[in-house]
A tleap script that builds the chain and sets N, CA, C and O, in Angstrom:
source leaprc.protein.ff14SB
mol = sequence {
  NMET PHE VAL SER LEU LYS PRO LEU LYS VAL
  VAL ALA VAL ALA ALA ILE ALA SER PHE SER
  ALA ALA GLY MET ASN GLY VAL ALA TYR ALA
  ASP ALA GLN LEU SER GLY GLN LEU SER ILE
  GLY ILE GLN GLY SER ASN PRO ASP GLU ASN
  ALA ALA ILE ALA ASN GLY LEU PHE LEU TYR
  ALA LEU PHE GLN GLY LEU SER GLY ASP THR
  ALA VAL LEU GLN GLN LEU GLY ASN GLY ASN
  THR ALA SER MET THR GLN GLY GLY PHE GLY
  ASN PHE GLY ILE VAL GLU GLN LYS GLY ASP
  GLY HIE THR ALA SER LEU ASP GLN SER GLY
  ASN GLN ASN ALA PHE GLY LEU PHE GLN PHE
  GLY GLU GLY THR THR GLY TYR VAL SER GLN
  GLY GLY SER GLY GLN SER GLY LEU LEU PHE
  GLN PHE GLY CPHE
}
set mol.1.N position { 0.840 -1.179 0.000 }
set mol.1.CA position { 0.000 0.000 0.000 }
set mol.1.C position { 0.881 1.237 0.000 }
set mol.1.O position { 1.806 1.342 0.805 }
set mol.2.N position { 0.603 2.161 -0.885 }
set mol.2.CA position { 1.379 3.384 -1.034 }
set mol.2.C position { 0.604 4.542 -0.436 }
set mol.2.O position { -0.565 4.751 -0.764 }
set mol.3.N position { 1.255 5.299 0.444 }
set mol.3.CA position { 0.626 6.454 1.071 }
set mol.3.C position { 1.411 7.690 0.657 }
set mol.3.O position { 2.634 7.728 0.791 }
set mol.4.N position { 0.718 8.688 0.161 }
set mol.4.CA position { 1.368 9.920 -0.260 }
set mol.4.C position { 1.694 10.782 0.948 }
set mol.4.O position { 0.857 10.979 1.828 }
set mol.5.N position { 2.914 11.291 0.983 }
set mol.5.CA position { 3.343 12.160 2.077 }
set mol.5.C position { 3.099 13.633 1.777 }
set mol.5.O position { 3.323 14.483 2.638 }
set mol.6.N position { 2.645 13.944 0.575 }
set mol.6.CA position { 2.451 15.339 0.189 }
set mol.6.C position { 1.468 16.071 1.112 }
set mol.6.O position { 1.759 17.195 1.520 }
set mol.7.N position { 0.301 15.472 1.463 }
set mol.7.CA position { -0.598 16.197 2.384 }
set mol.7.C position { 0.041 16.456 3.743 }
set mol.7.O position { -0.199 17.499 4.352 }
set mol.8.N position { 0.858 15.511 4.226 }
set mol.8.CA position { 1.524 15.715 5.512 }
set mol.8.C position { 2.553 16.841 5.423 }
set mol.8.O position { 2.706 17.619 6.365 }
set mol.9.N position { 3.257 16.930 4.293 }
set mol.9.CA position { 4.222 18.006 4.104 }
set mol.9.C position { 3.529 19.362 4.078 }
set mol.9.O position { 4.029 20.331 4.650 }
set mol.10.N position { 2.375 19.432 3.412 }
set mol.10.CA position { 1.630 20.690 3.336 }
set mol.10.C position { 1.176 21.111 4.731 }
set mol.10.O position { 1.266 22.286 5.087 }
set mol.11.N position { 0.690 20.154 5.519 }
set mol.11.CA position { 0.239 20.454 6.886 }
set mol.11.C position { 1.422 20.909 7.739 }
set mol.11.O position { 1.303 21.859 8.513 }
set mol.12.N position { 2.560 20.234 7.600 }
set mol.12.CA position { 3.736 20.603 8.386 }
set mol.12.C position { 4.207 22.016 8.045 }
set mol.12.O position { 4.512 22.802 8.941 }
set mol.13.N position { 4.266 22.338 6.763 }
set mol.13.CA position { 4.686 23.681 6.344 }
set mol.13.C position { 3.705 24.733 6.855 }
set mol.13.O position { 4.121 25.799 7.309 }
set mol.14.N position { 2.417 24.443 6.784 }
set mol.14.CA position { 1.412 25.382 7.274 }
set mol.14.C position { 1.550 25.590 8.784 }
set mol.14.O position { 1.421 26.713 9.272 }
set mol.15.N position { 1.810 24.520 9.513 }
set mol.15.CA position { 1.962 24.632 10.967 }
set mol.15.C position { 3.189 25.464 11.321 }
set mol.15.O position { 3.135 26.320 12.204 }
set mol.16.N position { 4.293 25.206 10.628 }
set mol.16.CA position { 5.517 25.973 10.893 }
set mol.16.C position { 5.300 27.444 10.560 }
set mol.16.O position { 5.726 28.323 11.308 }
set mol.17.N position { 4.647 27.706 9.453 }
set mol.17.CA position { 4.386 29.094 9.059 }
set mol.17.C position { 3.498 29.793 10.088 }
set mol.17.O position { 3.728 30.956 10.419 }
set mol.18.N position { 2.486 29.089 10.591 }
set mol.18.CA position { 1.600 29.727 11.566 }
set mol.18.C position { 2.322 29.982 12.881 }
set mol.18.O position { 2.109 31.017 13.511 }
set mol.19.N position { 3.181 29.042 13.306 }
set mol.19.CA position { 3.957 29.268 14.520 }
set mol.19.C position { 4.924 30.419 14.330 }
set mol.19.O position { 5.117 31.226 15.239 }
set mol.20.N position { 5.537 30.503 13.148 }
set mol.20.CA position { 6.472 31.587 12.865 }
set mol.20.C position { 5.761 32.930 12.866 }
set mol.20.O position { 6.265 33.904 13.426 }
set mol.21.N position { 4.595 32.983 12.244 }
set mol.21.CA position { 3.842 34.236 12.185 }
set mol.21.C position { 3.367 34.638 13.576 }
set mol.21.O position { 3.378 35.819 13.924 }
set mol.22.N position { 2.951 33.652 14.371 }
set mol.22.CA position { 2.478 33.964 15.724 }
set mol.22.C position { 3.619 34.476 16.589 }
set mol.22.O position { 3.420 35.347 17.436 }
set mol.23.N position { 4.832 33.925 16.373 }
set mol.23.CA position { 5.976 34.346 17.170 }
set mol.23.C position { 6.577 35.654 16.727 }
set mol.23.O position { 7.370 36.234 17.469 }
set mol.24.N position { 6.242 36.143 15.565 }
set mol.24.CA position { 6.853 37.373 15.056 }
set mol.24.C position { 6.487 38.582 15.896 }
set mol.24.O position { 7.275 39.524 15.979 }
set mol.25.N position { 5.332 38.587 16.515 }
set mol.25.CA position { 4.941 39.735 17.329 }
set mol.25.C position { 5.827 39.886 18.552 }
set mol.25.O position { 6.071 41.007 18.998 }
set mol.26.N position { 6.318 38.770 19.110 }
set mol.26.CA position { 7.118 38.819 20.326 }
set mol.26.C position { 8.599 39.027 20.090 }
set mol.26.O position { 9.331 39.300 21.041 }
set mol.27.N position { 9.063 38.911 18.873 }
set mol.27.CA position { 10.488 39.009 18.615 }
set mol.27.C position { 11.028 40.380 18.963 }
set mol.27.O position { 12.122 40.481 19.519 }
set mol.28.N position { 10.307 41.422 18.659 }
set mol.28.CA position { 10.782 42.779 18.935 }
set mol.28.C position { 10.878 43.050 20.428 }
set mol.28.O position { 11.565 43.984 20.842 }
set mol.29.N position { 10.198 42.247 21.243 }
set mol.29.CA position { 10.191 42.457 22.678 }
set mol.29.C position { 10.939 41.354 23.418 }
set mol.29.O position { 10.621 41.053 24.569 }
set mol.30.N position { 11.920 40.757 22.776 }
set mol.30.CA position { 12.664 39.653 23.382 }
set mol.30.C position { 13.378 40.131 24.639 }
set mol.30.O position { 13.865 41.260 24.702 }
set mol.31.N position { 13.431 39.264 25.627 }
set mol.31.CA position { 14.092 39.552 26.889 }
set mol.31.C position { 15.587 39.739 26.653 }
set mol.31.O position { 16.211 38.932 25.965 }
set mol.32.N position { 16.152 40.778 27.208 }
set mol.32.CA position { 17.570 41.069 27.032 }
set mol.32.C position { 18.440 40.004 27.694 }
set mol.32.O position { 19.623 39.907 27.368 }
set mol.33.N position { 17.901 39.204 28.609 }
set mol.33.CA position { 18.648 38.170 29.302 }
set mol.33.C position { 18.590 36.824 28.588 }
set mol.33.O position { 19.151 35.843 29.076 }
set mol.34.N position { 17.928 36.767 27.456 }
set mol.34.CA position { 17.805 35.530 26.712 }
set mol.34.C position { 19.178 35.033 26.283 }
set mol.34.O position { 19.976 35.795 25.736 }
set mol.35.N position { 19.454 33.758 26.530 }
set mol.35.CA position { 20.727 33.184 26.122 }
set mol.35.C position { 20.535 31.718 25.772 }
set mol.35.O position { 19.527 31.109 26.130 }
set mol.36.N position { 21.490 31.172 25.083 }
set mol.36.CA position { 21.427 29.768 24.717 }
set mol.36.C position { 22.575 29.408 23.809 }
set mol.36.O position { 23.506 30.189 23.612 }
set mol.37.N position { 22.495 28.204 23.254 }
set mol.37.CA position { 23.519 27.780 22.325 }
set mol.37.C position { 22.933 26.850 21.279 }
set mol.37.O position { 21.950 26.148 21.515 }
set mol.38.N position { 23.557 26.866 20.132 }
set mol.38.CA position { 23.210 25.977 19.035 }
set mol.38.C position { 24.438 25.129 18.761 }
set mol.38.O position { 25.525 25.661 18.538 }
set mol.39.N position { 24.271 23.813 18.777 }
set mol.39.CA position { 25.384 22.899 18.546 }
set mol.39.C position { 25.112 22.057 17.305 }
set mol.39.O position { 24.008 21.548 17.108 }
set mol.40.N position { 26.143 21.923 16.476 }
set mol.40.CA position { 26.053 21.099 15.270 }
set mol.40.C position { 27.207 20.109 15.316 }
set mol.40.O position { 28.375 20.498 15.292 }
set mol.41.N position { 26.868 18.831 15.381 }
set mol.41.CA position { 27.876 17.778 15.450 }
set mol.41.C position { 27.919 16.965 14.166 }
set mol.41.O position { 26.886 16.668 13.566 }
set mol.42.N position { 29.114 16.616 13.761 }
set mol.42.CA position { 29.321 15.797 12.565 }
set mol.42.C position { 30.259 14.664 12.951 }
set mol.42.O position { 31.320 14.894 13.532 }
set mol.43.N position { 29.860 13.444 12.626 }
set mol.43.CA position { 30.679 12.292 12.956 }
set mol.43.C position { 30.763 11.376 11.747 }
set mol.43.O position { 29.757 11.128 11.083 }
set mol.44.N position { 31.957 10.872 11.459 }
set mol.44.CA position { 32.125 9.942 10.356 }
set mol.44.C position { 31.427 8.623 10.657 }
set mol.44.O position { 31.460 8.135 11.787 }
set mol.45.N position { 30.799 8.053 9.641 }
set mol.45.CA position { 30.090 6.786 9.857 }
set mol.45.C position { 30.764 5.609 9.155 }
set mol.45.O position { 30.312 4.470 9.280 }
set mol.46.N position { 31.834 5.876 8.425 }
set mol.46.CA position { 32.590 4.800 7.788 }
set mol.46.C position { 34.039 5.269 7.647 }
set mol.46.O position { 34.329 6.445 7.863 }
set mol.47.N position { 34.945 4.371 7.289 }
set mol.47.CA position { 36.362 4.757 7.222 }
set mol.47.C position { 36.655 5.915 6.267 }
set mol.47.O position { 37.514 6.747 6.559 }
set mol.48.N position { 35.960 5.981 5.140 }
set mol.48.CA position { 36.200 7.081 4.199 }
set mol.48.C position { 35.793 8.425 4.790 }
set mol.48.O position { 36.523 9.408 4.659 }
set mol.49.N position { 34.630 8.474 5.442 }
set mol.49.CA position { 34.183 9.728 6.073 }
set mol.49.C position { 35.107 10.118 7.216 }
set mol.49.O position { 35.431 11.295 7.378 }
set mol.50.N position { 35.537 9.132 8.017 }
set mol.50.CA position { 36.463 9.423 9.110 }
set mol.50.C position { 37.773 9.991 8.573 }
set mol.50.O position { 38.323 10.933 9.143 }
set mol.51.N position { 38.268 9.426 7.487 }
set mol.51.CA position { 39.512 9.923 6.891 }
set mol.51.C position { 39.327 11.330 6.338 }
set mol.51.O position { 40.219 12.167 6.473 }
set mol.52.N position { 38.184 11.601 5.718 }
set mol.52.CA position { 37.929 12.939 5.160 }
set mol.52.C position { 37.892 13.993 6.266 }
set mol.52.O position { 38.471 15.069 6.116 }
set mol.53.N position { 37.218 13.692 7.371 }
set mol.53.CA position { 37.149 14.642 8.486 }
set mol.53.C position { 38.534 14.849 9.087 }
set mol.53.O position { 38.938 15.983 9.345 }
set mol.54.N position { 39.264 13.754 9.312 }
set mol.54.CA position { 40.605 13.854 9.893 }
set mol.54.C position { 41.530 14.662 8.983 }
set mol.54.O position { 42.267 15.527 9.458 }
set mol.55.N position { 41.494 14.387 7.687 }
set mol.55.CA position { 42.338 15.137 6.748 }
set mol.55.C position { 41.962 16.611 6.712 }
set mol.55.O position { 42.835 17.472 6.608 }
set mol.56.N position { 40.657 16.912 6.799 }
set mol.56.CA position { 40.220 18.302 6.864 }
set mol.56.C position { 40.757 19.010 8.092 }
set mol.56.O position { 41.170 20.167 8.011 }
set mol.57.N position { 40.755 18.329 9.229 }
set mol.57.CA position { 41.307 18.916 10.459 }
set mol.57.C position { 42.810 19.146 10.337 }
set mol.57.O position { 43.316 20.180 10.771 }
set mol.58.N position { 43.525 18.188 9.748 }
set mol.58.CA position { 44.968 18.359 9.554 }
set mol.58.C position { 45.259 19.548 8.650 }
set mol.58.O position { 46.161 20.339 8.928 }
set mol.59.N position { 44.494 19.675 7.566 }
set mol.59.CA position { 44.686 20.803 6.652 }
set mol.59.C position { 44.361 22.127 7.341 }
set mol.59.O position { 45.074 23.114 7.161 }
set mol.60.N position { 43.285 22.149 8.130 }
set mol.60.CA position { 42.931 23.363 8.866 }
set mol.60.C position { 44.085 23.774 9.782 }
set mol.60.O position { 44.474 24.942 9.817 }
set mol.61.N position { 44.628 22.805 10.521 }
set mol.61.CA position { 45.738 23.103 11.428 }
set mol.61.C position { 46.954 23.591 10.652 }
set mol.61.O position { 47.636 24.520 11.084 }
set mol.62.N position { 47.226 22.974 9.514 }
set mol.62.CA position { 48.365 23.375 8.694 }
set mol.62.C position { 48.222 24.821 8.211 }
set mol.62.O position { 49.176 25.596 8.274 }
set mol.63.N position { 47.030 25.180 7.731 }
set mol.63.CA position { 46.802 26.540 7.246 }
set mol.63.C position { 46.772 27.565 8.379 }
set mol.63.O position { 46.972 28.756 8.143 }
set mol.64.N position { 46.526 27.111 9.596 }
set mol.64.CA position { 46.581 27.999 10.757 }
set mol.64.C position { 48.003 28.137 11.282 }
set mol.64.O position { 48.249 28.883 12.231 }
set mol.65.N position { 48.944 27.417 10.665 }
set mol.65.CA position { 50.333 27.476 11.108 }
set mol.65.C position { 50.621 26.567 12.274 }
set mol.65.O position { 51.622 26.756 12.965 }
set mol.66.N position { 49.785 25.594 12.512 }
set mol.66.CA position { 49.935 24.680 13.641 }
set mol.66.C position { 50.382 23.319 13.114 }
set mol.66.O position { 49.552 22.488 12.747 }
set mol.67.N position { 51.658 23.100 13.078 }
set mol.67.CA position { 52.134 21.829 12.544 }
set mol.67.C position { 52.929 21.074 13.607 }
set mol.67.O position { 53.640 21.674 14.414 }
set mol.68.N position { 52.796 19.776 13.593 }
set mol.68.CA position { 53.567 18.936 14.502 }
set mol.68.C position { 52.936 18.689 15.852 }
set mol.68.O position { 53.436 17.855 16.607 }
set mol.69.N position { 51.868 19.373 16.188 }
set mol.69.CA position { 51.216 19.163 17.476 }
set mol.69.C position { 50.052 18.187 17.316 }
set mol.69.O position { 49.358 18.188 16.300 }
set mol.70.N position { 49.853 17.354 18.337 }
set mol.70.CA position { 48.707 16.441 18.304 }
set mol.70.C position { 47.522 16.984 19.083 }
set mol.70.O position { 46.410 16.466 18.971 }
set mol.71.N position { 47.753 18.021 19.868 }
set mol.71.CA position { 46.683 18.658 20.641 }
set mol.71.C position { 46.830 20.164 20.500 }
set mol.71.O position { 47.889 20.722 20.789 }
set mol.72.N position { 45.767 20.818 20.058 }
set mol.72.CA position { 45.814 22.257 19.826 }
set mol.72.C position { 44.666 22.912 20.589 }
set mol.72.O position { 43.501 22.570 20.384 }
set mol.73.N position { 45.000 23.853 21.470 }
set mol.73.CA position { 44.004 24.660 22.182 }
set mol.73.C position { 44.231 26.113 21.781 }
set mol.73.O position { 45.318 26.654 21.981 }
set mol.74.N position { 43.203 26.743 21.215 }
set mol.74.CA position { 43.298 28.154 20.842 }
set mol.74.C position { 42.134 28.898 21.482 }
set mol.74.O position { 40.980 28.486 21.368 }
set mol.75.N position { 42.450 29.993 22.151 }
set mol.75.CA position { 41.423 30.783 22.815 }
set mol.75.C position { 41.596 32.252 22.449 }
set mol.75.O position { 42.689 32.810 22.553 }
set mol.76.N position { 40.500 32.866 22.020 }
set mol.76.CA position { 40.482 34.285 21.728 }
set mol.76.C position { 39.250 34.847 22.421 }
set mol.76.O position { 38.131 34.707 21.928 }
set mol.77.N position { 39.460 35.480 23.560 }
set mol.77.CA position { 38.351 36.005 24.341 }
set mol.77.C position { 38.692 35.969 25.814 }
set mol.77.O position { 39.856 35.812 26.181 }
set mol.78.N position { 37.691 36.112 26.658 }
set mol.78.CA position { 37.885 36.168 28.101 }
set mol.78.C position { 37.044 35.107 28.793 }
set mol.78.O position { 35.944 34.780 28.346 }
set mol.79.N position { 37.579 34.569 29.900 }
set mol.79.CA position { 36.820 33.632 30.724 }
set mol.79.C position { 36.576 32.281 30.082 }
set mol.79.O position { 35.609 31.604 30.433 }
set mol.80.N position { 37.421 31.871 29.156 }
set mol.80.CA position { 37.266 30.578 28.506 }
set mol.80.C position { 38.032 29.507 29.276 }
set mol.80.O position { 39.084 29.776 29.856 }
set mol.81.N position { 37.486 28.280 29.274 }
set mol.81.CA position { 38.114 27.144 29.924 }
set mol.81.C position { 38.137 25.984 28.948 }
set mol.81.O position { 37.126 25.676 28.317 }
set mol.82.N position { 39.295 25.339 28.823 }
set mol.82.CA position { 39.396 24.204 27.913 }
set mol.82.C position { 40.367 23.178 28.473 }
set mol.82.O position { 41.360 23.524 29.112 }
set mol.83.N position { 40.063 21.902 28.221 }
set mol.83.CA position { 40.976 20.836 28.599 }
set mol.83.C position { 40.964 19.775 27.509 }
set mol.83.O position { 39.980 19.601 26.789 }
set mol.84.N position { 42.091 19.069 27.409 }
set mol.84.CA position { 42.195 17.995 26.433 }
set mol.84.C position { 43.075 16.902 27.032 }
set mol.84.O position { 44.161 17.180 27.541 }
set mol.85.N position { 42.601 15.658 26.967 }
set mol.85.CA position { 43.398 14.512 27.375 }
set mol.85.C position { 43.433 13.522 26.221 }
set mol.85.O position { 42.445 13.324 25.515 }
set mol.86.N position { 44.591 12.909 26.049 }
set mol.86.CA position { 44.761 11.943 24.975 }
set mol.86.C position { 45.461 10.696 25.504 }
set mol.86.O position { 46.465 10.787 26.210 }
set mol.87.N position { 44.920 9.533 25.152 }
set mol.87.CA position { 45.558 8.256 25.452 }
set mol.87.C position { 45.719 7.500 24.145 }
set mol.87.O position { 45.085 7.842 23.147 }
set mol.88.N position { 46.550 6.489 24.142 }
set mol.88.CA position { 46.782 5.756 22.905 }
set mol.88.C position { 47.796 6.489 22.050 }
set mol.88.O position { 48.580 7.289 22.559 }
set mol.89.N position { 47.785 6.219 20.750 }
set mol.89.CA position { 48.726 6.886 19.858 }
set mol.89.C position { 48.015 7.384 18.603 }
set mol.89.O position { 46.986 6.845 18.194 }
set mol.90.N position { 48.587 8.418 18.008 }
set mol.90.CA position { 48.087 8.933 16.743 }
set mol.90.C position { 46.813 9.750 16.842 }
set mol.90.O position { 46.167 9.992 15.823 }
set mol.91.N position { 46.433 10.182 18.024 }
set mol.91.CA position { 45.227 11.001 18.176 }
set mol.91.C position { 45.551 12.454 17.847 }
set mol.91.O position { 46.675 12.918 18.044 }
set mol.92.N position { 44.543 13.162 17.342 }
set mol.92.CA position { 44.703 14.570 16.989 }
set mol.92.C position { 43.444 15.311 17.409 }
set mol.92.O position { 42.334 14.886 17.089 }
set mol.93.N position { 43.611 16.422 18.127 }
set mol.93.CA position { 42.454 17.180 18.580 }
set mol.93.C position { 42.681 18.675 18.522 }
set mol.93.O position { 43.781 19.168 18.768 }
set mol.94.N position { 41.609 19.389 18.189 }
set mol.94.CA position { 41.620 20.850 18.171 }
set mol.94.C position { 40.453 21.340 19.013 }
set mol.94.O position { 39.321 20.891 18.835 }
set mol.95.N position { 40.726 22.254 19.921 }
set mol.95.CA position { 39.679 22.994 20.625 }
set mol.95.C position { 39.948 24.465 20.349 }
set mol.95.O position { 41.002 24.989 20.709 }
set mol.96.N position { 38.996 25.126 19.711 }
set mol.96.CA position { 39.149 26.537 19.367 }
set mol.96.C position { 37.964 27.308 19.930 }
set mol.96.O position { 36.809 26.974 19.666 }
set mol.97.N position { 38.263 28.340 20.705 }
set mol.97.CA position { 37.222 29.147 21.337 }
set mol.97.C position { 37.390 30.608 20.921 }
set mol.97.O position { 38.442 31.207 21.141 }
set mol.98.N position { 36.359 31.165 20.326 }
set mol.98.CA position { 36.360 32.575 19.945 }
set mol.98.C position { 35.141 33.220 20.591 }
set mol.98.O position { 34.003 32.889 20.257 }
set mol.99.N position { 35.382 34.127 21.503 }
set mol.99.CA position { 34.310 34.754 22.266 }
set mol.99.C position { 34.605 34.613 23.744 }
set mol.99.O position { 35.745 34.355 24.130 }
set mol.100.N position { 33.600 34.778 24.565 }
set mol.100.CA position { 33.792 34.797 26.014 }
set mol.100.C position { 32.964 33.715 26.716 }
set mol.100.O position { 31.875 33.352 26.273 }
set mol.101.N position { 33.522 33.209 27.836 }
set mol.101.CA position { 32.775 32.334 28.727 }
set mol.101.C position { 32.500 30.928 28.218 }
set mol.101.O position { 31.509 30.316 28.617 }
set mol.102.N position { 33.351 30.402 27.349 }
set mol.102.CA position { 33.163 29.046 26.826 }
set mol.102.C position { 33.799 28.016 27.754 }
set mol.102.O position { 34.765 28.315 28.457 }
set mol.103.N position { 33.252 26.802 27.751 }
set mol.103.CA position { 33.818 25.670 28.470 }
set mol.103.C position { 33.879 24.493 27.517 }
set mol.103.O position { 32.884 24.155 26.877 }
set mol.104.N position { 35.053 23.862 27.420 }
set mol.104.CA position { 35.214 22.740 26.496 }
set mol.104.C position { 36.119 21.680 27.095 }
set mol.104.O position { 37.074 21.984 27.810 }
set mol.105.N position { 35.802 20.438 26.790 }
set mol.105.CA position { 36.630 19.320 27.196 }
set mol.105.C position { 36.632 18.289 26.076 }
set mol.105.O position { 35.574 17.898 25.585 }
set mol.106.N position { 37.812 17.853 25.677 }
set mol.106.CA position { 37.960 16.829 24.649 }
set mol.106.C position { 38.837 15.720 25.220 }
set mol.106.O position { 40.004 15.945 25.541 }
set mol.107.N position { 38.271 14.525 25.345 }
set mol.107.CA position { 38.986 13.362 25.857 }
set mol.107.C position { 39.061 12.313 24.754 }
set mol.107.O position { 38.034 11.880 24.230 }
set mol.108.N position { 40.267 11.911 24.409 }
set mol.108.CA position { 40.461 10.920 23.355 }
set mol.108.C position { 41.215 9.720 23.917 }
set mol.108.O position { 42.274 9.868 24.528 }
set mol.109.N position { 40.661 8.540 23.706 }
set mol.109.CA position { 41.362 7.303 24.045 }
set mol.109.C position { 41.327 6.416 22.812 }
set mol.109.O position { 40.587 6.694 21.868 }
set mol.110.N position { 42.101 5.375 22.811 }
set mol.110.CA position { 42.197 4.565 21.604 }
set mol.110.C position { 43.284 5.121 20.710 }
set mol.110.O position { 44.188 5.816 21.174 }
set mol.111.N position { 43.195 4.814 19.430 }
set mol.111.CA position { 44.258 5.171 18.500 }
set mol.111.C position { 43.693 5.795 17.228 }
set mol.111.O position { 42.591 5.468 16.787 }
set mol.112.N position { 44.485 6.709 16.650 }
set mol.112.CA position { 44.166 7.294 15.348 }
set mol.112.C position { 42.805 7.994 15.315 }
set mol.112.O position { 42.084 7.903 14.321 }
set mol.113.N position { 42.457 8.683 16.389 }
set mol.113.CA position { 41.217 9.454 16.440 }
set mol.113.C position { 41.506 10.915 16.116 }
set mol.113.O position { 42.612 11.399 16.356 }
set mol.114.N position { 40.515 11.620 15.571 }
set mol.114.CA position { 40.657 13.046 15.260 }
set mol.114.C position { 39.332 13.744 15.594 }
set mol.114.O position { 38.254 13.242 15.275 }
set mol.115.N position { 39.437 14.907 16.239 }
set mol.115.CA position { 38.218 15.646 16.570 }
set mol.115.C position { 38.529 17.137 16.632 }
set mol.115.O position { 39.600 17.547 17.079 }
set mol.116.N position { 37.567 17.942 16.175 }
set mol.116.CA position { 37.655 19.394 16.261 }
set mol.116.C position { 36.435 19.937 16.969 }
set mol.116.O position { 35.304 19.671 16.562 }
set mol.117.N position { 36.658 20.703 18.034 }
set mol.117.CA position { 35.582 21.329 18.798 }
set mol.117.C position { 35.766 22.841 18.663 }
set mol.117.O position { 36.756 23.397 19.140 }
set mol.118.N position { 34.808 23.500 18.011 }
set mol.118.CA position { 34.904 24.926 17.716 }
set mol.118.C position { 33.744 25.671 18.381 }
set mol.118.O position { 32.580 25.337 18.160 }
set mol.119.N position { 34.063 26.672 19.192 }
set mol.119.CA position { 33.048 27.436 19.919 }
set mol.119.C position { 33.133 28.912 19.546 }
set mol.119.O position { 34.213 29.502 19.511 }
set mol.120.N position { 31.972 29.489 19.271 }
set mol.120.CA position { 31.887 30.897 18.856 }
set mol.120.C position { 30.818 31.605 19.684 }
set mol.120.O position { 29.905 30.962 20.201 }
set mol.121.N position { 30.929 32.921 19.812 }
set mol.121.CA position { 29.916 33.693 20.531 }
set mol.121.C position { 30.223 33.751 22.008 }
set mol.121.O position { 31.340 34.072 22.414 }
set mol.122.N position { 29.209 33.434 22.818 }
set mol.122.CA position { 29.360 33.532 24.267 }
set mol.122.C position { 28.734 32.350 24.981 }
set mol.122.O position { 27.637 31.908 24.638 }
set mol.123.N position { 29.456 31.836 25.996 }
set mol.123.CA position { 28.887 30.921 26.966 }
set mol.123.C position { 28.463 29.555 26.480 }
set mol.123.O position { 27.448 29.041 26.951 }
set mol.124.N position { 29.187 28.939 25.561 }
set mol.124.CA position { 28.829 27.580 25.147 }
set mol.124.C position { 29.537 26.566 26.036 }
set mol.124.O position { 30.562 26.865 26.649 }
set mol.125.N position { 28.979 25.369 26.096 }
set mol.125.CA position { 29.563 24.279 26.865 }
set mol.125.C position { 29.574 23.033 26.006 }
set mol.125.O position { 28.536 22.614 25.493 }
set mol.126.N position { 30.750 22.438 25.848 }
set mol.126.CA position { 30.869 21.226 25.045 }
set mol.126.C position { 31.813 20.230 25.673 }
set mol.126.O position { 32.953 20.559 26.001 }
set mol.127.N position { 31.329 18.993 25.843 }
set mol.127.CA position { 32.135 17.897 26.366 }
set mol.127.C position { 32.112 16.768 25.348 }
set mol.127.O position { 31.043 16.286 24.973 }
set mol.128.N position { 33.286 16.347 24.902 }
set mol.128.CA position { 33.384 15.279 23.911 }
set mol.128.C position { 34.300 14.194 24.456 }
set mol.128.O position { 35.400 14.478 24.931 }
set mol.129.N position { 33.841 12.952 24.386 }
set mol.129.CA position { 34.650 11.803 24.752 }
set mol.129.C position { 34.697 10.889 23.535 }
set mol.129.O position { 33.664 10.424 23.053 }
set mol.130.N position { 35.888 10.642 23.052 }
set mol.130.CA position { 36.060 9.872 21.827 }
set mol.130.C position { 36.885 8.633 22.150 }
set mol.130.O position { 38.034 8.741 22.577 }
set mol.131.N position { 36.297 7.456 21.948 }
set mol.131.CA position { 36.990 6.213 22.229 }
set mol.131.C position { 37.099 5.359 20.983 }
set mol.131.O position { 36.669 5.761 19.902 }
set mol.132.N position { 37.667 4.196 21.138 }
set mol.132.CA position { 37.830 3.326 19.990 }
set mol.132.C position { 39.011 3.766 19.152 }
set mol.132.O position { 39.889 4.486 19.627 }
set mol.133.N position { 39.029 3.339 17.928 }
set mol.133.CA position { 40.137 3.675 17.033 }
set mol.133.C position { 39.604 4.094 15.668 }
set mol.133.O position { 38.610 3.558 15.176 }
set mol.134.N position { 40.286 5.060 15.072 }
set mol.134.CA position { 39.931 5.500 13.730 }
set mol.134.C position { 38.660 6.318 13.650 }
set mol.134.O position { 38.051 6.408 12.584 }
set mol.135.N position { 38.245 6.921 14.763 }
set mol.135.CA position { 37.033 7.734 14.789 }
set mol.135.C position { 37.386 9.192 14.505 }
set mol.135.O position { 38.514 9.624 14.745 }
set mol.136.N position { 36.411 9.947 13.992 }
set mol.136.CA position { 36.628 11.377 13.780 }
set mol.136.C position { 35.303 12.113 13.883 }
set mol.136.O position { 34.234 11.532 13.696 }
set mol.137.N position { 35.393 13.405 14.184 }
set mol.137.CA position { 34.182 14.201 14.268 }
set mol.137.C position { 34.470 15.667 14.454 }
set mol.137.O position { 35.607 16.086 14.673 }
set mol.138.N position { 33.399 16.438 14.360 }
set mol.138.CA position { 33.450 17.888 14.521 }
set mol.138.C position { 32.275 18.325 15.374 }
set mol.138.O position { 31.188 17.754 15.278 }
set mol.139.N position { 32.485 19.332 16.208 }
set mol.139.CA position { 31.399 19.942 16.965 }
set mol.139.C position { 31.544 21.459 16.844 }
set mol.139.O position { 32.547 22.036 17.264 }
set mol.140.N position { 30.535 22.085 16.267 }
set mol.140.CA position { 30.488 23.541 16.140 }
set mol.140.C position { 29.419 24.052 17.097 }
set mol.140.O position { 28.281 23.583 17.064 }
set mol.141.N position { 29.777 25.008 17.948 }
set mol.141.CA position { 28.833 25.570 18.912 }
set mol.141.C position { 28.800 27.078 18.785 }
set mol.141.O position { 29.829 27.747 18.685 }
set mol.142.N position { 27.578 27.589 18.793 }
set mol.142.CA position { 27.360 29.034 18.692 }
set mol.142.C position { 26.545 29.469 19.901 }
set mol.142.O position { 25.426 28.997 20.105 }
set mol.143.N position { 27.108 30.371 20.703 }
set mol.143.CA position { 26.435 30.836 21.904 }
set mol.143.C position { 25.887 32.237 21.730 }
set mol.143.O position { 26.482 33.078 21.057 }
set mol.144.N position { 24.736 32.470 22.351 }
set mol.144.CA position { 24.109 33.787 22.284 }
set mol.144.C position { 23.439 34.101 23.598 }
set mol.144.O position { 22.849 35.171 23.750 }
savepdb mol mol.pdb
quit
């Protein structure tokens, strides 16, 4: 039996539009204390994707002038906290914080892992634990 999803898509779009229109009146009066964060995580799901992410991180570090290090912490701002621990061999990690009040932790165990944790804006919190071998990923966080 075949069921068309088109009516459901139309209903979903209409619902989103109505919620958006209803919320537009309150946007101009948003509380000045409003804060939060948006996090976007990317993780390789097979060896080719893991290699692509790892190679991208290596190239990023190379173009930033960071060569030969297996752990890179960069902070530009005030009140930022970052830690990185690595076990095993061949692990590579980047924690980059731009803005104020960020907290980050990257723990890598196993072998040949690569991860980049990038924080922008204000007041984001990110904890990453990477185990196993040959894993890779990225976490982008935007604080407001």
